[in-house]
C-alpha positions in Angstrom: 19.5 -14.6 -0.4 18.3 -14.4 -4.0 16.5 -16.6 -6.1 18.2 -18.0 -9.4 16.4 -19.1 -12.8 17.6 -22.3 -14.3 16.8 -24.1 -17.2 17.9 -27.6 -18.3 19.7 -27.7 -21.8 18.8 -31.6 -22.0 14.9 -32.1 -21.2 14.0 -27.8 -21.2 12.9 -28.0 -17.6 12.9 -24.5 -15.8 12.9 -23.9 -12.1 13.8 -21.5 -9.8 16.2 -21.6 -6.7 16.9 -20.0 -3.5 20.7 -19.7 -2.9 23.5 -17.8 -1.3 25.3 -15.6 -3.9 28.4 -17.1 -2.8 27.0 -20.4 -3.6 28.1 -22.3 -7.0 25.6 -22.8 -9.5 23.5 -25.9 -9.9 24.4 -28.1 -12.5 22.3 -31.0 -12.4 18.6 -30.7 -13.3 16.3 -31.9 -10.7 13.9 -33.7 -13.8 16.3 -36.1 -15.7 19.1 -35.5 -12.9 21.8 -35.0 -15.8 24.8 -32.1 -15.4 22.8 -30.1 -18.1 21.7 -27.5 -16.3 22.3 -23.7 -17.0 21.6 -20.4 -15.0 19.2 -18.1 -16.7 19.3 -14.4 -16.9 16.4 -12.9 -14.9 14.5 -9.4 -14.6 15.1 -9.0 -10.8 12.8 -9.0 -8.2 10.5 -5.8 -7.4 11.1 -4.4 -3.8 8.6 -5.7 -1.9 7.6 -3.6 1.7 6.1 -6.1 3.9 4.2 -5.1 7.4 2.9 -2.1 9.0 4.2 1.4 8.5 4.8 1.3 4.5 2.5 3.7 2.2 2.0 5.1 -0.9 2.5 8.3 0.3 5.5 7.6 2.2 7.6 8.7 -0.7 6.1 11.6 -2.4 8.1 14.8 -3.5 8.7 17.8 -1.5 6.2 19.9 -3.8 3.3 17.2 -3.5 3.6 17.1 0.2 3.6 21.0 0.4 0.5 21.3 -2.0 -1.6 18.7 -0.1 -0.8 20.4 3.3 -2.2 23.3 1.5 -5.1 21.9 0.1 -5.8 20.3 3.6 -5.7 23.4 5.8 -7.6 25.5 3.5 -10.2 22.9 3.1 -10.2 22.8 7.0 -10.6 26.5 7.5 -14.2 26.8 5.7 -15.7 24.0 7.9 -14.4 25.7 11.3 -16.0 29.3 10.0 -19.3 27.9 8.5 -20.2 26.1 12.0 -19.8 29.1 14.1 -21.6 31.5 11.6 -24.5 29.4 11.6 -24.8 29.3 15.5 -24.4 32.7 16.3 -26.8 34.0 13.1 -29.8 31.9 14.6 -31.9 33.3 16.8 -33.1 30.3 18.2 -30.9 27.9 20.1 -31.4 24.5 18.2 -31.5 21.0 20.0 -29.4 17.7 19.3 -32.6 15.6 20.4 -34.8 13.9 17.3 -38.1 15.5 16.8 -41.1 13.7 18.4 -43.2 11.4 16.5 -46.5 12.9 17.6 -46.8 10.8 20.7 -45.6 13.0 24.0 -42.8 10.7 26.3 -42.6 13.1 29.2 -46.4 13.1 30.0 
């Protein structure tokens, strides 16, 4: 159901009304109670996406999606190669543990 803008010709009161498309226009002003209300031409409402699942990138062009996919696959490839090269080129195995602070916790 749309929202209509109204203005009273007598008292210049402006208000909005939520009504069915089939409903007749309101004639009575809620402020001065005179039959001088006139429906105004409004700009309309914007489309509002409410709820989960609506993202800015959902409606991108196909060329943008292809370029983004190529960019993400190109940036992902060097990360996997560089990680395997650094491990195979090093002569000593690296551990994930933190370096000791001078105190030995094993003894």
